[in-house]
N, C-alpha and C positions, 0 to 999 in steps of 0.2 A: 529591501528597506526594513530597518528595525524601528519598532514603535517604542519610544521612551516616554514614560509618564513622570513628570516632576510635580511634587506635592510640597507646598510651602505656604504658610499664611501671610507671608510678606511678599507683596507684589514685586518689589524691587529685586528680591532674591530670584524669583521666577524669571524675570526679564534677563537678569545677568546670566543665569544658567542656560537659558535659551540661546543667548548670543554666543556663549562659550561653546555650546554643543552643536551650533548650527553647522549642518553637514548634509550633503545630498543623500547619504546613506541612512540618515535618521529622520524619523517623523516625530516631532516633539509635541506632546500635549501637556497641559498644565492644569493643576487643581489647587484651589486656595484652602482646602480643608480635607481631612480624611474622609468625611462623608461624601464630598464631591468626587473624590478619587474613586471611591467604591462604585459610584454611579458610572463613571467613565470606564472603569474596569469591567463592569457588567455589560456595557455596550460593546466593548472590544478589549480583549486581553492584551496588555502591553508585553513587550519582550523584556523590558527592564524598568524598574521603578526607582526613582531617587526621591527620598522623602526627608524632610526636616524631622529631627527627633522631637523637639519641643514645639507643640502646637496646641491651641486651646481645644477643649471638648474631646478630641481624639488625637493622641500623640502619634508620632511615627511608629513607636514601639507597639502601641495598641493596634494600629493599622496592620503592622507586620504580623502580629498574633492572629488577627482575623483572617488574613490571606493564607497564612500557613496552615490554618485549621480547616480550610476549604480545599477539597481535592482538585477543584477546577483551577485554583490559583496558587496552590502550594509550590508549584515548580518555578514561579516567577522570581528571579533574583531581585533583592532589595538592597539598595545602597542608602546609607544615611548621611545626612548633613548635620554637622555639629561643630561647636567651638573646640579649639585645642584643649581647653581646660575642662571640658565636660567628660572626663574619663569614665565616671561611673555609668552615665547614660550610654556611652559608646559600648561599654562592656555588656550592658543589658541588651542593647540592640543587636549585638552580634550573637548573644546567647539565644535570642528568640528566633534567629534565622537570617539575620542580615549577612550579606556576603562581603561588605566593605563599607568604608565611610569616607566622606569628603569633609575637609576641615575648613572652617571659616577663620579669617577672611579667605575668599576664593582665590585660588591660584590656577589659572587656565591650563597650564601645562600639566599640573598634577591631576586636575579633573579629567582632562582628555585621556591621560595615560590610564587612570583607574577605570574609566568607562570603557575604553577600548579593550582593556584586559577582559572585562566582563563580556563584551561583544565577541571577542575571540573564543571565549569559553562556550558561548552560545553556538557559535559556528561549528566548533569542534563537536559539541553534543549533537547538533543537527546532522552533521556528517556521520557520526556514529549510528544515529537512529536510521539514517538512510541505508547505511551498510547492513544493519541488522534486518531491515525490511527487505533489502535486495537479497540477502542470504535466505531469508524465509521464503521469499517468492521463488527463488531458484530451486529450493528444496521441494516446494509444492509442485512446480512445473515438472521437475524430474520425476516426482512421485506419481503425478497424474499420467505422464507419458508412459511410465512403466506399467501402471495399472491398466491403461488402455491397450498397450502394445501386446500384452500377454493374450487376452481373448482374441485380438485381431489375428495373432499368429495361429491360434487354434482354428478360427473360422477359415482362414486362407488354406490351411492344411486340409481341412474337411472338404472344402470346395474342390481342391485339386483331386482328392480321392473320389469325390462324387462324379467329377468329369470323366475320370478313368472308368468308373462303374458304368456311367451312361454310355460311353463309347462301346463298352463290351455288350451292353443291352441292345444297342442299335445294331451291332454286328450280329448278335444272336437272332434278332428279329428278321434281319435281312436273310440270314441263312435259313431260317424256318420258312420264310415266305417264298424262298426259291425251290421249295419242295415241289414235286410233280402236282399238277392241278387236280389230278384225280384223288389225291390223298385226302382222307377225311380230316387229318390234322391240319393240312394246308387250308382246307375250306374253313375250319374253325378259326384259324389265325386271321384269314381274310375277313371273316365276320367281325372279329375283335377290332381289326384296323378300322373298319367302317363304323363300328359302334362308338369308339373312343376318339375318332378323328385324329389318328396318330400323326397324320401329315402335319396338322397344325402344331401338335406338341413338338414334333421333331424340328419344325422350322423355328419354334419359339424358344426352345430350351437353351440353345447355344447363346443367343443374345442375352438371355437372363443370366447365364453364367458369366458372360463377358461384362455385363453391367455391374454385377456383384463384385467381380474382381477389380473393376475400375474404382468402385467406391472404396474398397479396402485399400487400394494403392493410394487413393487420395487421403484417407485417414492416416496412412503410414507417413505420407509426406508432411502432414500437419504435425505429427508426433516428432518427426525429425526437426522440423522448424522450431517446435517448442524446446527441444533439447539444445538446439543451436542458440536460441534466445537465452536460455538459462546459463 
């Protein structure tokens, strides 16, 4: 739904524009002065503003200048309402940032056509912003996945190497422990086995390697999912 703010000091003009623009896609708000319009804008930014050029205290041109000077509201398109003969004011309104104008007396077909043109431009701009955000998100995801994937590869390679080393160490210990019982070296090895509780280490080391590998595989799956998402 698009929020449209209409500003006019003549209540009849506001009512007529509200009737002409009545549509399920539009939420219409009305203000009878530039100052009231600023208060409504402060509460919620509209998608489009339609303002009369000539109003007491604050004209539509003055309102446009204020909004264009504020970064929070400078992006809001403003359409002006003016009489056919008010050429100079129309030119000034367009020069300060107006995107289009509606002529008096009102012609519903013209008003709807001009407003719908601005709505289509808003939709196109929103789509472009979404695409830019999507592209930026995709680049970020791919970059994060790449940065994570490299160290994961190093860790996985190192664990594989450590497992091979550990297997060699276990084999060496078994070979040494099988030496004759009278050997002094064998007695020293047996003492070391008892001192460091090697049975516990041997039982525990493989599950630790397996658990670490499982964790790495899980991270790898997450990285693949991120790349697929991107």
